[in-house]
N, C-alpha and C positions, 0 to 999 in steps of 0.2 A: 673216205668221205667223212667219217667220224673224226679222223685226225685233223682234217681241214676245219671242221666245226670247232673242235677244242682249241685249235690255234686261233681261230677268230675270237673265241670267248676270252682267251688269254690276252689278245690284243685289246679287246674291249675293256678287260679288267684293269688296264693301265689307267683308266679314268677313275678307278676306285682307290688310288693311292692315298693312305691316311694323310690328313691335312698337316699333322705335326711333322711327318717325315718330309712332306713337300717343302715346308718352311725351312727345314734343315738342308734342303737340296739333295735329299736321299730319295732315290726313285725305286724303292723296294715295292714289289707287288704284294697285295694281300693274298691270302690263301684263296685260290679260285673256287674252292668248295664252299666258301662262306659268302661269296658274292651273290646278291639277288639276281635271279634269272627268271625268264618267262613272266616278266612284269606285265600286269594288265590293270587298267583303270576302268571303273564302271560306276554307273549311277546307283543311288539308293532310291528310296521312296521320296526323299526330300532333295531335289536337285538344286534348290536355292541355297542350301546350307550344309550340304554333305557331299563327300566323294569317297568311294571305296577302292581298295587296292588288294591285289593278290600276287604273290610271287613264290618262287621256289629257291631253296638252297640245298646243297648236298649234305652239309653238316648242320647240326643244331646251332642256331643263333637266336638272339632276341629279335623281336619284331617291333621296330621303331619307325614311325612316320614323322618327319619334320616338315612343317608347312610355314611359309613366310611370304609376305608381299614383297620382300627384298630378295632379289635373285642371288645375292652373295650370302644370304643367311647370316648377316652380321647383326641383325636386330629383329625384335618382335617375332621370334621363332616360336611356333606353337608345336608342342610335342604330343603325339598320340601313341599309346602302347596297344599292340594287337596280340594275336594268338599265334603260337607256333605248335604245329602238330605233325606227327609222323604221317607221311602220305599213305593213303590206302593203296596206291599204285606201286607195284613191285619195282624196287631199285630207284624210286623217285625222290628219295631224301625227305625233305620237310616242306610243308606248305605253310605259308604265312598269310594271314588275313588281318587287315587293319582298316579303320574308317576314320576320316576327318569329319568332325561335327562342329556345330555352332559357328559356321563360317558366315561371312557377310555375303549377301546376294550381289550379283552383278560385279564380282570382284575377281581379278586375276591373282592366282596364287602359284608359287613355285613349291616343288616338293622333292624330297629324296627319301629313300627307304634303306634300312639296314640295321646295323647293330652299333649302338652308341658307345658301348664299352670297348668293342673291337675297333671303333672308328672306321668302319667300312660301310660305305653308302653306295647306292646306285647313282648313275648320272642324274643330273637334275632335269626334271620335267616340269610342265606347267599345266594348269587347267583354269577354267573360268566358270564360276557358279552362274546359275540361270538368272536372267533378268526378267523384267516385266514386259519386254517388247515381244509382240506376237510372232516375230520372224523366227523360223526354225529351218535349219538346213542339215541334211545328213546324206550319207551315201549307202546304198544297198549293194553289198558284195555277196558272192556265194561261191562255195566249192573251191577254195584255194587249193585244197587237197595236196598238201606238201608231201612229196615223196623223196626228193633229193635236192641238192644244192641249186640246180638250175631252176627249179620251181621257186625257190626262195628269191632268186635274182629277178625273175620275171614278175613275181608278186610285188617285190620291193619297188620295181619301176612303176607299177600301177599306183601303189600307195604314195610314192613320191609325187607323181603327177596330180593325184587327187588332193593331197594336203597342201601342195603349192598353188593349185588352181582355185580352190574353194575354201572359204572360211567355214569349216564344218563344226557342228555341235557334237556329233558323234558318228560312229560307224555302226551299221547294222549288217551282220554276217549270218546268212541262213545256212550254216552247217558245213560239215566236211572241211574243217580247218587242217586236218591231217588225213593221211591215206590208210594207214595200216592198223588203226585202233578199232577195228570192227569187232562185233560181238564175239566174245570168247577168245579173242586173239591177244597175244602179249603186246602191250603198248610199245611203240617205237618212239622213245622219248626224244631222239634226235630230230624227229619230225616236228615236235612242238617247239624245239629250239629254232628250226627253220621258220615256223609260223609266227612265233612271238619274239624270241630273243633277237633273231637276225633282223627283225623289223622294228626294233625298239626305237630307232631314230624317228620313225614315222608314227609309232603308236604312243610314244611317251606323253604327247600333248593332246590326246583325244580319247574319250571313253569308247570302249569296244563292247558293244552289246550283241551277243551271239546266241545261237541255238545249236544244239548237238545234231550232227548228221549221223547217218548209219556208219560212216567211217570214223566217228568219234566215240563209238559206243562201248568200247572195252571198259572193264570194271573201273568206275570212278575217274576215268581219265579226263573227261570233259569237265566234270564238276570240280576237279582239283585245280583248274586253271583260272577260275573266275569267282568273284565275290559278289554274287547277284542277290537282289532282295527277294528271298523266298518267303512266301506266306503260308504255304501248305507244309505239312509234315512229309518231307520227301527224303527218300534214301539217297538219291543222286547217283545210283549205280550206273545207269545207262544214259543219263542226261537229266535236265531239270526244266521246269516251266516256271514262269514268273511274269510280272507285269511292272510297268513303270510309266510315269508321265513326264512329258516335257512340253512346257507352255500349254497350249490347249489341245495337245495330242496325247492319246492314250495308246500305249503299245502293249501287246500281249505276245509273249514268246512261248511257243508250244514245244513239247517234246514228242516228236513223231516216232521215237524209238520205244515209247511206252505202249507197246503192243505185244501180242503173243501169236505164235504160229503164222507169221506173216507170209511164209512160203507154202502154206497148206491151204488149198482152196476151200476145203470143207471145215476147217477149224480155226481159220484166222479170226481175230476178235476186233480189230480196230483199236482205237485209243481206249485206255482203261476208264472205267466208270468214275473213278476218283478224279482223274484229270478233267473229264467232261463236266463233272459237277462243279469243280473249281472254276472252269472256264465260264460256264453259264452264270455262276454267281458273280464273277468278275465283270462280265458284260452287263449284268443287271445293275451292279453297283456303280458302273461308270457309263451309264446310258446317256448322261448329259454331256459327255466329252464331245467337243465339236468334231474331232477327227479320231477315228479308231483304226488302228493298223495292227495286223497280225503278222508275226514272224514265225515261219515254220520251214522245216527242211524239205519234207516230201511234198511235192506239188500235187494238187488234186485237180487243177485245170491248167494243163500246159501241153505242148506239142511233142513231148518226148515219149520214149518207150516205157519209162517207169510209170508215168501218169496213166497211160492206157494199159499197163500191165501186159504188154506184148510179149515180153520175155518170160512171163510166168513166174517172176520172182517177187512180186509186190502185191500179193492178194489182199494185203491190209489197206492199200490205197483206195480201192472202190468203197470199202467200208468206212474209211476215214472221210471220204468225200460225202457219203450219206450222213455221217454223224455231224460234220462241221458246216457244210454248205447251207443247210436250212437255218442253222443257228446264226451264221454270219449275215444272212438275209434278214432274219427276224430282228436282230439287234443293230442293224444299220452299220455294219462294218464298211469302211471306205476302201481299204487297200489290203491285199494279202501278198506278202513278200515270200517267195518260194525258192527252193533250190532243187538238188537231186538230179534233175535233167539239165545237163550243161549246154543250154541253148537259150535264146531269147524268145519269149512269147508273152503276149499281152492280150488278155480277154476283154470282151465288152463288160460293162457293169452287169453282173449276173444276179438274177433273183431265182432262188431255188426252193423247192418244196418237195418233201418226201410224202408221197401219196400211194397207199397200198404197196409199200416197200419198193416203190419205184421213184427215182429222183426226176422231178420235172424241172427243167431249166428254161428260163426265158431271159431275154437280154435287151438292153437299150442300145440302139444304134445312133440315135440323133445326137449330133454335136453342133456346137457353134465355134466359129473361128475367133481366137483371141491372139492379138499381136502384141508381143512384149520383147523388148531388147533385141529387135530385129529377128525374132523367131515367131513362127506361127504355130500355135498349139490347137490341136483338135480337143475341144473342151466339152466335157459332159456337165451340163447344168443340172444341179441337184440330182446327182446320180442315184439311180434306183437299184443299187446293189453294189457290192465290192468289185473292184478290178483285181484280177489275179495275174501276177507278173513273175516271170523268171528272168533273171538278169545275166545269165551266161556264166562262163568260167572266169574267175578272178586271176588265175595264174596261167591258164592255158595248159595245165597238166593233162587234161582230157577235154575233147570237144565231142558233142553229140549232134546227130542229124535229126531233122524234123521227120517224124514218121507219119504214116497214114492213120491219124487218130480219128476218133468218132466225132465228126463236126457237129452233130446234133446234141451230143452230150457235153461237148467241150467247145463252146462258141468263142473262137479267138478272132481278134481283129488283126493281129500280126503274129507271125512266127518266122524265125530266122536261125538257121544253123551256122552261126558265125565260127570262123577259125581264128578269131582274134579275142584277146582278153576283153571282157565287157564289165560294165557296172552301170548303175542308175543313180543320178544325183536328184534329190528331191529338195524342194524348199517351199515353205508355206508363207504367203504374203497376203495380208488382209483376209479375204474369204476364198482364196484359191490355193490349191496344192498343185505345184508344177512338177512334172517328171521329165528328166532329160536322160536319154540312154546313150552311153558312149562306148565306142570301141577304142582300144589302144592300138594305133597304127603307126609304125615307125617311131615308137616312143612318145607319140603325142595323142591326146584325146581328140577323137573325131565324133561329132554328133551324128547318131544314126536315126533316132526317133525321138519324138516328144509328144506329150499329152498333158492334159490338166483336168482337174476336178474343181468345179466352182459351186459354192453354196450361196445362193441369193436368198437372204432372209425375207425379202419382200414377197417372194412366191414360194417360200420353203414349205409352208403348211399345205399349199395347194398340190405340190408335186412330191412331197416327201412320202416315201413308201411306208404304209402301215405294216404292222406285223403280218406275216403270211397268214396266220389264223384269222386276223381281222379282215384281210382281203377276202378270204373265203366267206367269212360271216357277212361282210358287206354285200358280196355277190348274192349270197343266199337271201339276205333281207330284201334286196332289190327284186329278186325273182318272186319272192312271196308277195311283195307289194303289188307287182304287176298282176299276179294271179288273183289277188283280192279285188283289184280294180276291175279286171275282166269278168270275174264272177259276179260282182255287183251289177255291172252293166247288163250281163246276160239275165240275172235274176230279176232286177227291176224292170228291164226292158220287156221281159216275158210277162211280168205281172201287169204292167201298164197295157200291154197288147191284149191280155186276157180281159181286163176290165172294160176296155173299149169295145171288144167283140160282144161281151155280155150286155153292155148298155145298148148296143145297136140291135141285138136280138130282142131285148126287152122293149125298146121303143118301136121296133118294127112289128 
């Protein structure tokens, strides 16, 4: 299997022939150990003027990024120098990180990565910086979980359909990009080759924003693959958390590996206090964002065995649910993208409150019908809480069945144990976020479900949920007001009655 992968990489490396040799008609291949591999492109905090890159080489090389508006790189080439460092992952060679800055907004650029002195570059990719138009489109994928070459092939078919069917701004992947890099395990680097290098034709033109799953948790394996905008002082050993903006959407990527004793019922801790503090501060600082989306691997409201902890392996999930769900309600999160359980499920908009160490969950059922592009969307008007969604398996390496979950604790509108690859396409247009859930059937995308969230500013203040604490305070204030009114009626009514009786006795 590894021999097949190396052969594929050598075939790919024919694209890296130095330009001077090509001009002479000599087709000598560069040293495969110096060729950029596992290339990923990602957002920074400035999506209008920057783009970040991460890649791997076996041998030490310089880290050069060349960017141009000319696909042939014959003029106006901008050069950026990045860092080269020995990977913290065993036998992983060198990690390269570089960032393009001071770019023009709403502009298409071509790029290549490599070593200028060696004249070895990656194949050319392209990206477009953010514009001022409010339209945003992205795809949510989860759990590709590369184990072997067959998974890479099926995953590639899905990516091919997505990138050819939709004009995407980025991909959102909620964990388990590989299978064997779980905690304390030796990383299987060929699985990252399947997940990234083998998919380069589909990934070279689109930013990949991902979170670490429990199968990506081996020492520094996930954080070595991506150049994400980290704000907190993080070690990155088992994953990372970060946030970014695109148009009027704010995304928060959480690290659900950041727990301890997850398989010990009596000592599981849930997410670390450090990450929770960062999360709440981030939500506060971005409270004005029109749309707030959470990306996380371990689902806290879904129809699978992990979410309900039926198998007894995820004692951290009930704790994470109690930690996060009230926060998401309080700060008006709109959408929570989940993974871990390889099935499709979609909750109602949920409002959650932790009261006396018990999670109270209520939900919004009412929808309106919105017809658009010959599709009818069940649409939540000014949703009173986030929708929690699992989007199934992106590669089909594993499929899960719907379990007998706690329907009172986990109110779901839909659940489906599909045995087809699945994904969700989202786009925001005007004041509405549309979600379209697809299965890959016979190599083609087939629409399975659709829904929408609509924010109507004309009635937003009327229906917008207040903080959970404010709701309780409002309820208490209403009760107090009623009691005061009733007391006054009783008091003054009794007083007036007493005066009338006294007067009658006096006059009589």
